[in-house]
C-alpha positions as CSV (number, residue, x, y, z in Angstrom):
1,M,5.2,13.9,2.5
2,F,5.7,17.6,2.2
3,T,9.0,19.5,2.1
4,I,9.6,23.0,3.5
5,D,11.9,25.3,1.6
6,E,14.6,26.6,4.0
7,N,14.5,29.9,2.1
8,K,10.9,30.4,3.0
9,L,11.5,30.4,6.8
10,N,11.1,33.5,9.0
11,P,14.1,34.3,11.2
12,L,14.0,33.7,14.9
13,V,14.3,37.1,16.6
14,S,15.1,36.4,20.2
15,I,15.9,38.3,23.4
16,A,18.2,36.8,26.0
17,V,16.4,36.8,29.4
18,E,19.7,36.9,31.3
19,D,20.6,40.2,29.6
20,Q,17.5,42.1,30.6
21,E,16.0,43.7,33.7
22,E,12.3,43.8,34.3
23,D,12.0,47.6,33.9
24,N,14.1,47.7,30.7
25,F,12.2,49.3,27.8
26,I,12.1,47.5,24.4
27,D,10.9,49.2,21.2
28,I,8.7,46.6,19.7
29,S,7.7,49.0,16.8
30,A,11.1,48.5,15.4
31,I,10.7,44.7,15.2
32,K,9.4,43.8,11.8
33,E,8.6,40.2,12.7
34,P,5.1,39.4,14.2
35,F,6.7,37.1,16.8
36,I,9.6,37.6,19.1
37,F,11.2,34.8,21.1
38,M,12.7,34.6,24.6
39,S,15.9,32.6,25.1
40,E,17.8,31.5,28.2
41,K,21.4,30.3,27.8
42,G,20.9,30.1,24.1
43,K,17.8,27.9,24.3
44,L,14.3,29.1,23.3
45,I,11.9,29.2,26.3
46,S,8.8,31.2,25.0
47,Y,7.5,33.5,22.4
48,V,5.4,36.7,22.2
49,H,2.8,37.6,19.6
50,L,3.5,41.3,18.9
51,K,0.3,41.7,16.9
52,S,-2.0,40.6,19.8
53,N,-4.7,42.9,21.1
54,R,-2.6,43.9,24.2
55,L,0.6,44.8,22.2
56,A,-0.7,46.0,18.9
57,H,0.0,49.6,18.0
58,K,2.4,50.0,21.0
59,G,5.9,51.5,20.8
60,K,8.1,50.8,23.8
61,V,7.1,48.3,26.4
62,T,8.9,47.0,29.5
63,F,10.6,43.7,29.4
64,Q,8.3,42.6,32.3
65,T,5.3,43.3,30.0
66,L,6.7,41.1,27.3
67,L,7.3,38.3,29.7
68,S,3.8,38.5,31.0
69,Q,2.4,38.0,27.5
70,S,4.8,35.3,26.5
71,I,3.6,31.7,25.7
72,P,5.8,28.7,26.7
73,I,7.7,27.3,23.8
74,E,6.4,23.8,24.8
75,Q,3.0,24.8,23.3
76,V,4.6,25.3,19.9
77,Y,5.0,22.4,17.5
78,H,8.6,21.7,16.3
79,V,8.8,19.8,13.0
80,N,11.5,18.9,10.5
81,K,11.7,20.2,7.0
82,I,10.0,17.1,5.7
83,I,6.4,16.9,7.1
84,S,4.0,13.9,6.9
85,L,0.3,14.3,6.5
86,P,-0.7,13.4,10.1
87,V,1.7,16.0,11.4
88,I,-0.1,18.6,9.2
89,F,-3.3,18.0,11.1
90,Q,-1.4,18.7,14.4
91,V,0.1,22.0,13.4
92,I,-2.5,23.4,11.1
93,G,-4.5,25.0,13.9
94,E,-1.5,26.7,15.6
95,P,-0.5,30.3,14.9
96,L,3.1,29.3,14.1
97,T,5.3,26.3,13.7
98,I,9.1,26.1,14.4
99,I,11.1,24.3,11.7
100,N,14.2,22.3,13.0
101,D,17.4,21.7,10.9
102,E,19.1,18.3,10.5
103,T,20.6,18.6,14.0
104,G,17.2,19.2,15.6
105,S,17.9,22.8,16.4
106,P,15.4,25.6,15.5
107,S,16.3,27.2,12.2
108,G,13.3,29.4,11.7
109,Y,9.5,29.4,11.8
110,L,6.4,29.7,9.6
111,K,3.1,31.4,10.4
112,R,0.0,29.3,9.9
113,E,-1.0,31.0,6.7
114,E,2.5,30.7,5.3
115,L,2.6,27.0,6.2
116,L,-0.8,26.4,4.5
117,A,0.2,28.4,1.4
118,E,3.4,26.3,1.1
119,L,1.5,23.0,1.7
120,F,-1.2,23.7,-0.8
121,K,1.4,24.3,-3.5
122,Q,2.7,20.8,-3.1
123,E,1.1,17.5,-4.0
124,E,3.0,14.3,-3.4
125,H,1.9,10.8,-4.2
126,G,-1.5,12.0,-5.3
127,V,-2.3,13.5,-1.9
128,N,-4.7,16.5,-2.3
129,L,-4.4,18.2,1.1
130,F,-7.4,20.4,0.7
131,K,-9.6,17.5,-0.3
132,T,-8.3,15.5,2.6
133,L,-9.1,18.2,5.0
134,L,-12.7,18.6,3.7
135,T,-13.5,14.9,3.7
136,S,-12.1,14.4,7.2
137,I,-14.7,16.9,8.6
138,P,-17.9,15.2,9.7
139,M,-20.1,18.3,9.0
140,G,-21.0,19.4,5.5
141,M,-18.7,22.0,4.0
142,F,-19.3,24.2,1.0
143,V,-16.7,26.8,-0.2
144,V,-18.0,29.8,-2.1
145,D,-15.8,32.2,-4.0
146,R,-16.1,36.0,-4.4
147,E,-18.5,35.5,-7.4
148,K,-20.7,33.6,-4.9
149,K,-20.3,30.3,-6.7
150,I,-19.6,27.0,-5.0
151,I,-16.1,25.9,-5.9
152,N,-15.6,23.0,-3.5
153,C,-17.5,20.8,-1.1
154,N,-17.2,17.5,0.7
155,D,-19.2,14.3,0.5
156,A,-20.9,14.8,3.9
157,G,-22.4,18.1,2.7
158,L,-23.7,16.5,-0.6
159,K,-25.4,13.8,1.4
160,M,-27.1,16.3,3.8
161,I,-28.5,18.3,0.9
162,K,-29.3,15.2,-1.1
163,S,-27.4,16.3,-4.2
164,T,-24.4,15.4,-6.3
165,A,-21.2,17.3,-7.2
166,E,-22.3,17.7,-10.8
167,K,-25.4,19.6,-9.6
168,V,-23.5,21.8,-7.2
169,M,-20.0,22.6,-8.4
170,N,-19.6,26.0,-10.0
171,K,-23.3,26.7,-9.5
172,P,-24.5,29.9,-7.7
173,A,-24.7,29.3,-4.0
174,E,-28.1,31.0,-3.9
175,S,-29.5,28.3,-6.0
176,I,-29.2,26.0,-3.0
177,F,-28.9,28.2,0.1
178,D,-30.5,31.4,1.3
179,R,-29.7,34.4,-1.0
180,E,-30.3,37.1,1.6
181,L,-28.1,35.5,4.1
182,I,-25.3,35.0,1.5
183,E,-25.6,38.7,0.5
184,S,-25.5,39.7,4.2
185,V,-22.3,37.9,4.9
186,F,-20.6,39.5,1.8
187,A,-21.9,42.9,2.8
188,T,-21.1,42.9,6.5
189,G,-18.4,40.3,6.9
190,K,-20.2,38.9,9.9
191,T,-20.8,35.2,10.6
192,I,-24.5,34.0,10.7
193,L,-25.1,30.9,12.8
194,N,-27.8,28.3,13.2
195,Q,-30.1,29.0,10.3
196,V,-32.7,26.3,9.7
197,Q,-33.5,25.5,6.1
198,L,-36.4,23.1,5.6
199,T,-37.5,21.9,2.1
200,D,-39.1,18.8,0.6
201,E,-35.6,17.5,-0.1
202,M,-33.7,18.4,3.1
203,G,-33.8,19.7,6.6
204,V,-30.5,21.2,7.7
205,L,-28.9,23.7,10.2
206,L,-26.6,26.2,8.5
207,D,-23.7,28.4,9.5
208,Y,-22.5,31.1,7.0
209,C,-18.9,32.1,7.7
210,P,-16.9,34.7,5.7
211,I,-13.4,34.1,4.3
212,S,-11.4,37.3,4.8
213,T,-7.9,38.4,3.8
214,Q,-5.5,40.2,6.2
215,D,-6.9,43.6,5.2
216,Q,-10.5,42.3,6.0
217,K,-11.6,42.0,2.4
218,I,-14.2,39.3,1.8
219,E,-12.7,36.7,-0.6
220,G,-15.4,34.1,-0.2
221,M,-17.6,32.2,2.2
222,L,-17.7,28.8,4.0
223,I,-21.1,27.3,4.5
224,V,-21.2,24.7,7.3
225,V,-24.1,22.2,7.2
226,Q,-25.5,20.0,10.0
227,D,-28.3,17.5,9.5
228,I,-31.4,18.2,11.7
229,P,-32.4,14.5,11.5
230,T,-29.1,13.7,13.1
231,I,-30.0,15.9,16.0
232,E,-33.3,14.1,16.3
233,D,-31.5,10.8,16.4
234,M,-29.5,12.1,19.4
235,A,-32.7,13.0,21.1
236,M,-33.9,9.5,20.6
237,E,-31.0,8.2,22.6
238,I,-32.4,10.2,25.6
239,E,-35.8,8.6,25.0
240,D,-34.3,5.1,25.4
241,I,-33.6,5.9,29.1
242,K,-36.7,4.9,30.9
243,N,-37.4,5.6,34.6
244,L,-39.6,5.0,37.5
245,N,-43.0,6.2,36.4
246,T,-44.8,7.6,33.4
247,D,-44.1,11.3,34.0
248,L,-40.4,10.7,34.8
249,N,-40.0,8.5,31.7
250,A,-41.5,11.1,29.4
251,I,-39.4,13.8,30.9
252,L,-36.1,11.9,30.7
253,S,-36.9,10.7,27.1
254,T,-37.0,14.3,25.8
255,I,-34.6,16.3,28.0
256,Y,-33.9,19.6,26.3
257,D,-33.3,23.2,27.5
258,E,-36.9,23.9,28.4
259,L,-39.5,21.5,29.8
260,L,-43.3,22.2,30.0
261,V,-45.9,19.9,31.6
262,V,-49.4,20.4,30.1
263,N,-52.6,18.7,31.3
264,S,-55.2,17.0,29.1
265,K,-56.9,20.3,28.4
266,G,-53.8,21.9,27.1
267,E,-53.3,24.0,30.3
268,L,-49.8,24.7,31.5
269,I,-49.3,23.2,35.0
270,R,-45.5,23.2,35.4
271,Y,-42.3,24.4,33.7
272,S,-38.6,24.0,34.2
273,E,-36.2,26.7,35.2
274,N,-34.5,26.8,31.8
275,V,-36.9,29.0,30.0
276,I,-35.9,29.9,26.5
277,S,-35.2,33.6,26.5
278,G,-36.9,35.7,23.9
279,F,-39.4,33.0,22.8
280,W,-42.3,33.8,25.1
281,D,-43.9,37.3,25.0
282,T,-45.1,36.7,28.5
283,D,-43.9,35.4,31.8
284,L,-44.5,31.7,32.0
285,K,-45.4,32.1,35.7
286,D,-48.5,34.0,34.5
287,M,-49.4,31.2,32.1
288,I,-49.9,28.6,34.9
289,G,-53.4,27.2,34.6
290,K,-54.0,28.8,31.2
291,S,-54.3,27.1,27.8
292,L,-51.3,27.0,25.5
293,L,-53.7,26.5,22.6
294,E,-54.8,30.2,22.9
295,L,-51.2,31.3,22.3
296,E,-51.2,29.8,18.8
297,K,-54.5,31.5,18.0
298,K,-53.0,34.9,19.1
299,G,-50.0,34.3,16.8
300,M,-47.4,34.1,19.5
301,F,-45.9,31.0,17.8
302,S,-46.8,28.4,15.2
303,P,-47.5,25.6,15.0
304,S,-48.7,24.4,18.5
305,V,-47.1,21.1,19.5
306,T,-49.8,20.8,22.2
307,R,-52.6,20.8,19.6
308,L,-50.8,18.3,17.4
309,V,-50.2,15.8,20.2
310,M,-53.8,16.1,21.3
311,E,-55.0,15.5,17.7
312,K,-52.6,12.7,16.8
313,K,-52.3,11.1,20.3
314,K,-48.7,10.3,19.7
315,K,-45.3,11.9,19.9
316,V,-44.8,14.9,17.7
317,S,-41.7,16.9,16.8
318,V,-42.0,20.3,15.1
319,V,-39.9,23.4,14.6
320,Q,-41.7,26.4,16.2
321,E,-41.1,30.0,15.2
322,A,-42.1,32.9,17.5
323,R,-43.0,36.4,16.5
324,S,-39.5,37.5,17.6
325,G,-38.1,35.2,15.0
326,R,-36.5,32.8,17.5
327,K,-36.9,29.1,16.5
328,V,-37.1,26.1,18.8
329,L,-37.2,22.4,18.1
330,A,-40.2,21.2,20.2
331,V,-40.9,17.6,21.0
332,G,-44.3,16.8,22.5
333,N,-44.7,13.4,24.3
334,P,-48.1,12.2,25.5
335,V,-48.6,10.5,28.8
336,F,-51.6,8.2,28.9
337,N,-53.7,7.1,31.9
338,D,-55.0,3.6,32.6
339,K,-58.0,4.3,30.3
340,G,-55.7,5.1,27.3
341,E,-56.6,8.8,27.5
342,I,-54.0,11.6,27.4
343,D,-53.3,12.7,31.0
344,R,-50.2,14.8,30.5
345,I,-48.2,16.2,27.6
346,I,-44.5,16.7,28.2
347,I,-43.1,19.4,25.9
348,A,-39.3,19.5,25.6
349,S,-37.9,22.5,23.6
350,R,-34.4,23.3,22.5
351,D,-33.3,26.7,21.2
352,I,-31.8,26.0,17.8
353,T,-31.1,29.7,17.1
354,E,-28.1,29.4,19.4
355,T,-25.2,27.0,19.4
356,S,-25.2,24.1,21.9
357,R,-24.4,20.5,21.8
358,L,-26.7,17.6,22.5
359,K,-23.7,15.6,23.6
360,D,-23.3,17.8,26.7
361,E,-27.0,17.2,27.5
362,L,-26.5,13.5,27.3
363,K,-23.6,13.8,29.8
364,E,-25.8,15.7,32.2
365,M,-28.6,13.1,31.9
366,K,-27.5,11.3,35.1
367,K,-27.6,14.6,37.2
368,I,-31.0,15.6,35.7
369,S,-32.5,12.1,36.3
370,E,-31.4,12.2,39.9
371,K,-32.9,15.7,40.3
372,Y,-36.3,14.5,39.0
373,K,-36.2,11.3,41.1
374,K,-35.6,13.4,44.2
375,E,-38.5,15.6,43.3
376,L,-40.9,12.7,42.7
377,D,-39.7,11.1,45.9
378,T,-40.4,14.3,47.7
379,F,-44.0,14.5,46.3
380,K,-44.6,10.9,47.6
381,N,-43.0,11.4,51.0
382,Q,-44.1,14.9,52.0
383,D,-44.3,14.0,55.7
384,R,-40.8,14.2,57.1
385,T,-41.5,11.5,59.7
386,L,-42.1,9.0,56.8
387,K,-38.9,9.7,55.0
388,K,-37.6,6.2,55.7
389,L,-40.6,4.7,54.1
390,M,-39.9,4.5,50.4
391,Y,-42.9,3.2,48.4
392,R,-45.1,3.7,45.4
393,S,-47.4,0.7,45.4
394,P,-51.1,0.9,46.3
395,K,-50.6,-1.8,48.9
396,M,-48.0,0.2,50.9
397,E,-50.0,3.4,50.4
398,K,-52.9,1.7,52.1
399,I,-50.6,0.5,54.9
400,I,-49.2,4.0,55.5
401,L,-52.7,5.4,55.8
402,Q,-53.4,2.8,58.5
403,V,-50.1,3.7,60.2
404,K,-51.1,7.3,60.4
405,K,-54.5,6.4,62.0
406,I,-52.9,3.9,64.4
407,A,-50.3,6.5,65.5
408,E,-53.1,8.7,66.9
409,F,-53.8,6.0,69.6
410,S,-51.8,3.8,72.0
411,S,-53.3,0.5,71.1
412,T,-51.3,-2.7,70.9
413,V,-50.2,-3.5,67.4
414,L,-49.2,-6.8,65.9
415,I,-47.2,-6.5,62.7
416,T,-46.9,-9.6,60.6
417,G,-45.0,-10.3,57.4
418,E,-42.0,-12.3,56.0
419,S,-38.5,-11.7,57.3
420,G,-37.0,-8.5,55.8
421,V,-40.2,-6.7,54.7
422,G,-39.5,-3.8,57.1
423,K,-41.6,-4.4,60.1
424,E,-39.2,-2.4,62.3
425,V,-39.4,0.6,60.0
426,I,-43.2,0.5,60.3
427,A,-43.0,0.3,64.1
428,Q,-40.7,3.3,64.1
429,A,-43.1,5.3,61.9
430,I,-46.0,4.5,64.4
431,H,-43.8,5.9,67.2
432,Q,-42.7,9.0,65.3
433,L,-46.1,9.9,64.1
434,G,-47.8,9.4,67.5
435,R,-48.1,11.3,70.7
436,R,-45.2,9.3,72.2
437,S,-42.7,10.5,69.6
438,D,-40.7,12.5,72.2
439,K,-40.6,9.4,74.5
440,P,-38.3,6.3,74.2
441,F,-38.6,3.8,71.4
442,L,-36.9,0.5,72.5
443,K,-36.5,-2.7,70.5
444,L,-36.0,-6.2,71.8
445,N,-35.5,-9.2,69.6
446,C,-37.1,-12.1,71.5
447,G,-35.2,-14.7,69.4
448,A,-31.8,-13.1,69.8
449,I,-31.5,-13.3,73.7
450,P,-31.0,-16.6,75.5
451,E,-34.2,-17.8,77.3
452,N,-32.6,-17.5,80.8
453,L,-31.7,-13.9,80.2
454,L,-34.8,-12.8,78.4
455,E,-37.0,-12.5,81.5
456,S,-34.5,-10.2,83.3
457,E,-34.1,-8.1,80.1
458,L,-37.8,-7.6,79.8
459,F,-38.9,-7.1,83.4
460,G,-35.6,-6.1,85.1
461,Y,-34.3,-7.5,88.4
462,K,-33.6,-6.4,92.0
463,K,-30.2,-6.5,93.6
464,G,-29.2,-10.0,94.7
465,A,-31.8,-11.6,92.4
466,F,-29.3,-14.1,91.0
467,T,-25.5,-14.7,90.9
468,G,-23.6,-12.4,88.7
469,A,-26.4,-9.7,88.6
470,D,-25.6,-6.0,89.1
471,K,-25.6,-5.4,92.8
472,E,-27.7,-2.3,92.4
473,G,-30.3,-4.1,90.2
474,K,-31.4,-3.1,86.8
475,D,-34.5,-1.8,85.1
476,G,-36.0,-3.9,82.3
477,Y,-37.1,-2.8,78.9
478,F,-40.7,-2.2,80.1
479,K,-39.5,0.2,82.7
480,M,-37.0,1.9,80.4
481,A,-39.7,2.3,77.7
482,D,-42.2,3.9,80.2
483,Q,-44.4,6.5,78.5
484,G,-42.9,5.4,75.2
485,V,-43.0,2.4,72.8
486,L,-41.6,-1.1,73.2
487,F,-41.1,-3.0,69.9
488,L,-41.0,-6.8,70.6
489,D,-39.5,-8.4,67.4
490,E,-39.9,-12.1,66.7
491,I,-42.6,-12.4,69.4
492,G,-43.2,-16.0,68.2
493,E,-39.9,-17.0,69.7
494,M,-40.9,-16.0,73.3
495,P,-41.0,-19.0,75.7
496,L,-44.4,-20.0,77.0
497,H,-43.6,-19.2,80.7
498,L,-42.7,-15.6,79.7
499,Q,-45.8,-15.3,77.6
500,V,-47.8,-15.5,80.9
501,K,-45.9,-12.6,82.4
502,L,-46.2,-10.5,79.1
503,L,-50.0,-11.1,79.2
504,R,-50.1,-9.7,82.7
505,V,-48.2,-6.6,81.6
506,L,-50.7,-6.1,78.8
507,Q,-53.7,-6.6,81.0
508,E,-52.6,-4.9,84.2
509,Q,-50.1,-2.4,82.8
510,E,-47.6,-3.4,85.5
511,V,-44.4,-5.4,85.8
512,I,-42.8,-7.5,88.6
513,P,-39.0,-7.5,88.4
514,V,-37.1,-10.7,88.9
515,G,-36.4,-11.2,92.6
516,S,-39.3,-8.9,93.7
517,T,-42.9,-9.3,94.7
518,I,-43.9,-5.7,94.3
519,A,-45.6,-4.7,91.0
520,E,-44.5,-1.5,89.3
521,K,-46.9,0.5,87.1
522,V,-45.8,1.2,83.5
523,D,-47.4,3.0,80.6
524,V,-46.0,1.4,77.5
525,Q,-47.4,0.9,74.0
526,I,-46.6,-2.6,72.8
527,I,-45.8,-3.2,69.1
528,A,-45.1,-6.8,68.4
529,A,-43.8,-8.3,65.2
530,T,-43.3,-11.8,63.8
531,N,-42.7,-13.7,60.5
532,K,-44.5,-16.7,61.8
533,K,-48.2,-17.7,61.6
534,L,-49.3,-17.2,65.3
535,E,-52.7,-18.7,64.6
536,Q,-51.0,-22.0,63.7
537,M,-48.8,-21.8,66.7
538,V,-51.9,-21.3,68.9
539,E,-53.4,-24.5,67.4
540,Q,-50.1,-26.4,68.0
541,G,-50.0,-25.1,71.6
542,T,-46.7,-23.3,71.2
543,F,-48.2,-19.9,71.6
544,R,-50.9,-18.8,74.2
545,E,-54.3,-18.1,72.7
546,D,-55.1,-15.4,75.2
547,L,-51.8,-13.6,74.5
548,F,-52.4,-13.8,70.8
549,Y,-55.8,-12.1,71.1
550,R,-54.3,-9.5,73.4
551,L,-51.5,-8.7,70.9
552,N,-53.8,-8.9,67.9
553,V,-55.7,-5.7,68.8
554,I,-54.6,-3.8,65.7
555,P,-53.2,-6.3,63.1
556,L,-51.0,-5.0,60.4
557,H,-49.7,-7.3,57.6
558,I,-46.8,-6.1,55.5
559,P,-46.9,-7.7,52.1
560,P,-43.6,-9.2,50.7
561,L,-41.7,-7.3,48.2
562,R,-42.7,-9.6,45.3
563,E,-46.3,-8.5,45.8
564,R,-45.5,-4.8,45.5
565,I,-43.2,-4.6,42.5
566,E,-43.8,-0.9,42.2
567,D,-41.6,-0.4,45.3
568,I,-38.6,-2.2,44.0
569,S,-37.2,0.7,41.9
570,V,-37.9,3.3,44.6
571,L,-36.1,1.2,47.3
572,A,-33.2,0.4,44.9
573,F,-32.6,4.1,44.1
574,H,-32.9,4.9,47.8
575,F,-30.3,2.4,49.0
576,L,-28.0,3.3,46.1
577,Q,-28.3,7.0,47.0
578,Q,-27.4,6.2,50.6
579,L,-24.3,4.3,49.5
580,N,-23.2,7.0,47.1
581,E,-23.5,9.6,49.9
582,K,-21.7,7.4,52.4
583,Y,-18.8,6.6,50.2
584,D,-18.8,9.7,48.0
585,K,-19.5,7.7,44.8
586,S,-21.7,8.3,41.8
587,F,-23.1,4.9,40.9
588,Y,-26.5,4.7,39.1
589,L,-28.8,2.0,37.9
590,T,-29.8,1.9,34.2
591,P,-33.5,1.4,33.3
592,D,-32.7,-2.1,32.1
593,A,-31.1,-2.9,35.4
594,I,-34.3,-1.8,37.2
595,N,-36.3,-4.2,34.9
596,V,-34.1,-7.1,36.0
597,L,-34.6,-6.2,39.7
598,E,-38.3,-6.1,39.2
599,F,-38.4,-9.6,37.7
600,Y,-36.7,-11.2,40.7
601,S,-38.9,-12.8,43.4
602,W,-36.9,-11.4,46.4
603,P,-37.3,-14.2,48.9
604,G,-35.4,-12.0,51.4
605,N,-37.6,-9.0,50.7
606,V,-36.3,-5.5,51.4
607,R,-33.3,-6.6,53.4
608,E,-32.2,-8.8,50.5
609,L,-32.6,-5.9,48.1
610,Q,-30.5,-3.6,50.3
611,N,-27.8,-6.3,50.5
612,I,-27.8,-6.8,46.7
613,I,-27.5,-3.1,46.0
614,E,-24.5,-2.9,48.3
615,R,-23.0,-5.9,46.6
616,L,-23.5,-4.3,43.2
617,V,-21.8,-1.1,44.3
618,V,-18.8,-2.9,45.9
619,S,-18.4,-5.2,42.9
620,S,-19.0,-2.8,40.0
621,D,-16.1,-1.3,38.0
622,D,-18.3,1.2,36.2
623,Q,-20.6,3.9,37.6
624,A,-23.4,2.7,35.3
625,I,-24.8,-0.6,36.8
626,D,-26.6,-2.3,33.9
627,A,-28.9,-5.3,33.5
628,E,-26.2,-7.7,32.4
629,F,-24.2,-7.0,35.6
630,V,-27.2,-7.2,37.9
631,S,-28.2,-10.6,36.3
632,Q,-24.9,-12.1,37.6
633,F,-26.1,-11.7,41.2
634,L,-29.7,-12.8,40.7
635,S,-31.5,-16.0,39.7
636,L,-34.7,-15.1,37.9
637,G,-36.2,-18.5,38.6
638,Y,-37.1,-19.5,35.1
639,D,-35.7,-22.5,33.2
640,F,-34.8,-21.1,29.9
641,K,-33.2,-24.3,28.6
642,K,-36.4,-26.3,29.0
643,A,-37.9,-26.7,25.5
644,R,-41.6,-26.6,24.9
645,P,-43.2,-29.7,23.4
646,I,-44.1,-29.7,19.7
647,I,-47.8,-29.6,19.1
648,T,-48.8,-33.0,17.5
649,R,-52.5,-32.8,18.0
650,V,-55.3,-30.4,17.4
651,V,-55.6,-27.8,20.2
652,P,-57.7,-24.7,20.5
653,L,-56.2,-21.9,18.4
654,Q,-56.1,-19.4,21.4
655,E,-54.2,-22.0,23.4
656,A,-51.6,-22.5,20.6
657,L,-51.2,-18.7,20.2
658,E,-50.6,-18.3,23.9
659,D,-48.0,-21.1,23.9
660,V,-46.1,-19.6,20.9
661,E,-46.3,-16.2,22.5
662,E,-44.8,-17.5,25.7
663,Q,-41.9,-19.2,23.9
664,L,-41.1,-16.1,21.9
665,I,-41.1,-13.8,24.9
666,V,-38.8,-16.2,26.9
667,L,-36.4,-16.6,23.9
668,A,-36.3,-12.8,23.4
669,M,-35.6,-12.2,27.1
670,K,-32.9,-14.9,27.1
671,Q,-31.2,-13.3,24.1
672,Y,-31.6,-9.6,24.8
673,K,-31.7,-9.6,28.6
674,T,-33.9,-6.6,28.9
675,T,-37.6,-5.9,28.2
676,T,-36.7,-2.8,26.2
677,K,-34.5,-4.7,23.7
678,A,-36.8,-7.7,23.7
679,A,-39.8,-5.6,22.9
680,K,-38.0,-4.0,20.0
681,A,-37.1,-7.4,18.6
682,L,-40.6,-8.7,18.9
683,G,-42.2,-5.5,17.5
684,V,-44.4,-4.8,20.5
685,S,-44.4,-2.3,23.4
686,Q,-42.1,-2.6,26.3
687,S,-44.9,-2.5,28.8
688,S,-46.6,-5.5,27.1
689,V,-43.4,-7.6,27.3
690,S,-42.8,-6.6,30.9
691,R,-46.3,-7.6,32.0
692,K,-46.4,-10.9,30.1
693,Y,-42.9,-11.9,31.1
694,Q,-43.6,-11.2,34.7
695,K,-46.7,-13.4,34.5
696,I,-44.7,-16.2,32.9
697,V,-42.0,-16.1,35.6
698,S,-44.6,-15.9,38.4
699,S,-46.5,-18.9,36.9
700,R,-43.4,-20.9,36.6
701,K,-42.4,-20.2,40.2
702,T,-45.9,-21.3,41.4
703,E,-45.6,-24.5,39.5
704,N,-42.1,-25.2,41.0
705,E,-43.4,-24.5,44.5
706,A,-46.4,-26.8,44.0
707,S,-44.1,-29.6,42.8
708,L,-42.4,-29.6,46.2
709,Y,-45.5,-30.8,48.0
């Protein structure tokens, strides 16, 4: 506890607001106190700093001017004469503190420097206030006196420079820190920020701050130390965030102020908007297609992170210095192709000659990742008519190429695939890309309409055709889709007697409405879809063979989602983005959550994935949807509790190794939930765990299915 002497308090010079008019002049030069207080009905309401930039050196000012410069009294701390240590940390940063008497009424005030001077004179119960302040600061602090000797420091600073108090205290500051910078601060009184000091013992970022008296005399210096390896650790947190493909993963793992994408020859192919000012002697736009290796040879900067990555074939972090003296922390991350060769180098650079916080960049990670995701999606979906088709897998790439070819003709198309794979979306793409895009696109689900109504819906009817019919008659879907496309979903559900009439439409391009004997010409492209095996239905006699061959002119099979794992993350992000935009939310999936989604078999295909994403959004309490939360809604289909048998006989070594490897991977996934953490625990790469675990789950699922027959 610290006690304030009442005799040391400054008087509260106040002006009653109710006694003044706005245009009254007040001679502030006659007021000796640096602060003047405003009162209303005897109660303090605000204060004015008379030595501020706007009021300093002025004589008379209007009362209105004082009011406009006043600060509410609520922003000033009120304390009693006896102050505890926690209270000191509250008031120490404020320009003044009001001291209350025993009744709680203001009796005077102390300026910050007066309060500090009073507190430093007192030590109660062994409390050293200055030492407490120093040790509570997470950065390294070194206090230098006017003789340029270190007179105090904290433990954080000693750890950062890897030294002890005995080797530092009362030693010349220049024996540890830069002599020229120390001399410059004492000579100019100016603060010098962000100075990198790299030696065999330490790597730190330094700020040199002068300690001045009221008459601007330099009494000493404060050297603030930050550990560069700590900054590197924060950058590693960004690297833990993995994303949809190799380029995006490399970018997001090294997000800094400036991003460069370099090809395998060291040539610049892309750069971000946040170019480090003053580092490049040329416009980066002029460097596109040119080698960055030549810039090092010309002495523009050194060393070249591109060259080091190409030589070491691994991630490299260096501090680069340009001819201008500007320094950047550059991290080069290689991106390898399937052959293990460097395909891209992502260079992330952060300007360490200026103050900025990596914590702010981590907060912006979500926005930046969304930006790059949209860019990658745009590259993959350049054709606006295919914007509904979100894919990345080679299988879907092949199908889309077929769709583009099919769209140039009006041939009948039969789309097959499991329920929920997106057959209707493919049908719409054929329509939008074709010559009939400005004509109708109608859909009819053959399994959703009662059999007795399906015929009239398809072919229409004339007035009086049957009881309850529209007296004027009605055009059927074929007539309404004339010149356009008719999508017949679940074609396998069509009754046999209607299959005959559908066959006639396909052959003759004409329809006969119910209740009529006159055929009407139509020009309709038929796209049929089914999740059944029509060949088996033909063999069983439940589907006409001639109709099957008439429909099967252009067969198009859409693989289930489990066979195109690459599309799962793209579709998940797409559905999540739609929900965010619809409900004005900001949910996002963590990389580990994507891993969990990719391990699921998705029996309901794309439709099930869309439903799961909506369920996650509705159920989640946090914006970040992680792997643990996703796992609550999915069953990965692997029996983790089933123990492997102990080997009691001689088996081939390779077989035993594979058995043990499978057990370890399963146990690691059970314990750590995600491939990233499991890979770290096992000491192998994430991609290896992901690939092998997927194979294990798939093999187990196949065994389970086989056991059912």
